[in-house]
C-alpha positions in Angstrom: 0.0 0.0 0.0 1.3 3.5 -0.9 0.6 5.6 2.2 1.6 8.7 0.4 -1.0 8.2 -2.3 -3.6 7.1 0.3 -3.1 10.4 2.1 -3.3 12.4 -1.1 -6.5 10.5 -2.2 -8.1 11.7 1.1 -7.2 15.3 0.8 -3.6 15.8 2.0 -2.0 18.7 0.3 1.6 17.9 1.0 2.9 14.6 2.3 6.3 14.2 3.8 7.8 10.7 3.9 10.8 10.3 6.3 12.9 7.2 6.1 15.2 8.3 8.9 14.6 10.5 12.0 17.6 12.6 10.9 15.4 14.0 8.2 13.1 15.6 10.7 13.8 18.5 13.1 12.0 17.6 16.3 12.1 21.2 17.4 10.0 22.3 14.4 7.3 19.6 14.3 4.5 22.0 15.0 5.5 24.0 11.9 6.3 21.0 9.7 3.2 18.8 10.2 -0.6 19.1 10.5 -0.9 15.4 11.4 1.4 12.4 11.3 1.5 8.7 10.8 4.4 7.3 12.8 6.0 3.9 12.6 7.4 2.8 15.9 10.8 2.0 14.3 12.3 4.1 11.6 15.7 3.2 10.1 16.2 0.8 13.1 15.6 3.6 15.6 12.7 4.0 18.0 10.4 7.0 17.2 9.0 7.4 20.7 11.0 10.6 21.4 9.7 12.0 18.0 6.1 11.0 19.0 6.6 12.8 22.3 7.7 15.9 20.4 4.6 15.6 18.3 2.4 15.3 21.4 4.1 18.3 23.1 3.6 20.4 19.9 -0.1 19.4 19.8 0.3 17.7 16.4 -2.3 14.9 16.1 -0.8 11.5 15.2 -1.3 7.8 15.1 1.1 4.9 15.2 1.1 2.5 12.3 3.4 -0.5 13.0 3.9 -4.2 13.2 5.2 -3.7 16.7 3.4 -6.1 19.0 3.5 -4.6 22.5 0.4 -2.4 22.3 0.2 -2.1 26.1 3.5 -0.2 26.3 2.3 2.3 23.7 -1.1 2.7 25.4 0.7 3.4 28.7 3.1 5.9 27.2 0.7 7.5 24.8 -2.9 7.2 26.1 -5.4 8.1 23.5 -3.1 7.6 20.6 -4.2 4.8 18.3 -1.9 2.1 17.2 -2.9 0.7 13.8 -1.3 -2.7 13.5 0.3 -3.9 10.3 -1.0 -5.2 8.0 -3.7 -2.6 8.0 -6.3 -1.5 5.4 -6.2 2.0 4.0 -9.6 2.6 5.5 -8.4 1.7 9.0 -5.5 4.1 8.6 -7.5 7.0 7.2 -10.2 6.5 10.0 -7.5 6.6 12.7 -5.9 9.8 11.3 -9.3 11.4 11.0 -10.2 10.5 14.5 -6.8 11.9 15.8 -7.6 15.1 14.0 -11.0 15.3 15.5 -12.8 14.5 12.2 -14.1 11.0 13.0 -15.3 9.0 15.9 -13.2 6.7 18.0 -13.7 3.0 17.7 
């Protein structure tokens, strides 16, 4: 599934794909992103600090990952949805819409 195209098909104007955390300035997340889909591991590195920066900046986000310990994520990021891989495009879109206040929580 092409997440970039999925986002564009559902109204995203600009989509940024980061394959490594070094591509993202954590201090500027509020200016860089309106919403985010975060994999728990990016380039072999945990993205939990990045997710914390998103939360601190008030940027809505969801996790989309094959990571299996959902309890750890729920404890550290209450209210942030973890969409498990493999996921359908509709599941991902609904999760992002809900995070942005545009849909209802499951």
